[in-house]
N, C-alpha and C positions, 0 to 999 in steps of 0.2 A: 284832523280826522285820519284814521288809519285806513289804508287800502288793503282789502282782503282779496288776494288774487289766487285763483285756482287755474292751473294749467293742466289741461287734459291732453295727453299724447294721442295723436290721431291713431285710428285703426290702421293695420297694415295687412297687405295681401298675405295669405297663408302659404305662399310659395317658400321653399327652403332657402333658395339662393338670395343673399343680400345683394340688392341692386340699387345703384345710385340713380334713382329715377322716381317719377311720380306716375300715378295711373289710377284707374278705377279700382274700387274695393271689390273683392269677390264676395260671394254670398255668405261664406263662413265668417268673414270679417264683419259684414253688415249684421249678421245674426248676433255677434258679440256686442256690437254697438247698441242694438235694440234692447239687449238685456240690461244695459246701463241706464236706459231712459228712466227718469224719475229719481235716480240716486244721487245726482249731482246737486250742489247747492244752487239755490235760486240766485240770480244776479241781474242787476239792472242793466249792466253793460256786458255784452257778449261779442267776442271777436274771434276771428279765425285766421290762420295763415292762409295765403292765397292759393295753396296747392289744391289739387283735386281731392286727394285723400282727406285733407282737413275739412274742406267744405262738405264733402260727402258724409264725413263723420258727424259734423254739426247738423246737417239736414236730417240725417237718420235719427239723431237724438230728438228731432221734432222742432228744431229751431226754425221758425218761419223766416226770420230775417237774419241774414248772416253778413257781418261787416268784415271784409278782409283787411288785414293790417300788413302792409308791405314789410314792416320791420320784423315780423314774425316768420318771414319766409325761411325756407330750409337753407342750409349751407350750399353755396354755389359750388358745384363739383366740376365746373369747367369741362375739360376734355374727357373726364371720366363719366360724365352724365350718360345714363342709359346702360352702362356696363355693370357687370357683376363684380363683386369683390375678388372672386377667383380670377376673372379675366384681367383685372388690373394687376393682381399679384403675379400673373403669368407674363404680362407684357411690360410692367413698370415696377418691379419689386423694389428697387432702390427708392423710387419716388414714393411708393406706398409706405415704406419703412420710415422715410423722413417725415411724411405727413403724420404718421402715428406717434412719432417721437418728439417732433418740434412743432409747437402750436403756431409758430410764425411761418411754417412751410406751406406752400401752395403749388406743388409740382404739377398739378392738373391745370394751372392757369386760372383757377377760380378764386374762391375766398378761403383764407386761412382760418383755422380754428380761433386764433386770437382775434381776427377781424369779426367773426361771428359773435364771440363773447363780448366784444366792445359794442357791437350793434345792439345786442339784446340788453346789455347793461344800460345803454343810453335810453332805450325804450322804457325799461323799468323805471329808471330814475326820472323820466319825464311824465310818468302817470300823475295826474293831478291828485292832490291830497284829499279832495272831496269825491273821488271816483267811487268810494264805497266798495261794494262787492263786485268783482270783475271775474268773468269766466272766459277762458280762451282755449280753443282747440289749436294745438301747435305741433310742430315737428319735434321728434325726439331730440335732435341737436339743439333746438331752441330751449327745451326744458333743461337739458344739461347745462347750457350756458347760463340759464337763470339761476340754477343751483350754485354754480361757480360764483356768480355775482352776489347772491345772498350770503354766501359764506366768506366773501372776499378772499377766495382761494386763488392761487395762481392758475393761469390758463392750462398748465400741465395737468390739472386735476380733472379737466373735461372728460378724458377717457376713463376716469375712475367712477363716473356717475352712470349707473345703469338705470335707464328709464324704458321699460317695456311698453309696447303699444297699449293704449287704453289705461295706463297708469296716470295718477295725478300727482302734481307737485303743488303744495299749498304754501304761499308766501304772504306775509303781512308786513306792512311797513309804510314809511313816508319819508320824504326828504332824502332819498338815496340810501336809507338804512333799511335793510330787509332782514326778516326772520324767516327761517324755514320751519314749517310745521309738518310733521308726519301725518299723512292722511289716515283717517279711520276706515275700517272695512265697511263697504256699503252693505247693510243688512236689510235692505229694502228701502222704500221711499223715505227720505229724510223729512222730519217735520219742518214746517216753515220757521225761519229764524227771525 
């Protein structure tokens, strides 16, 4: 049987500064999530990353029961957690440069991009073949890593995948072989499949 996996990138606060942190969604972000309710495919299995923004996104979609998956957690930013990208650039420009250029670098003392990609690949490849349709609210970094795995691309491709908040990544596969499917535009509630 083929697994059909839809990854929904969590909503994000509408502040302009990129911050390596988790926190509550603001009203504008919650409004955008509410507009998506009913447009996602139905799924027997629903998961979420353990972050607040992912669980808030799932609950705002109307998911009554949310099962956090530790393997879907965001990239561990170590000593950079809570700081903005501009703050890191101002205080650790060489570290930021190496992190963006080398997927094995972890100048912040947390997790490297390569480690994240391996963690997500292991989670994907461990999904049981009888899982059917699976829907998960994830961090943007997790969605990027899933695309890298599906395409069997090198970890350097991670930064070449753009996944905005509330975008979806659709994968299908089994036995460690994944296909990437471009998502359709939601034109209203989807008919049951």
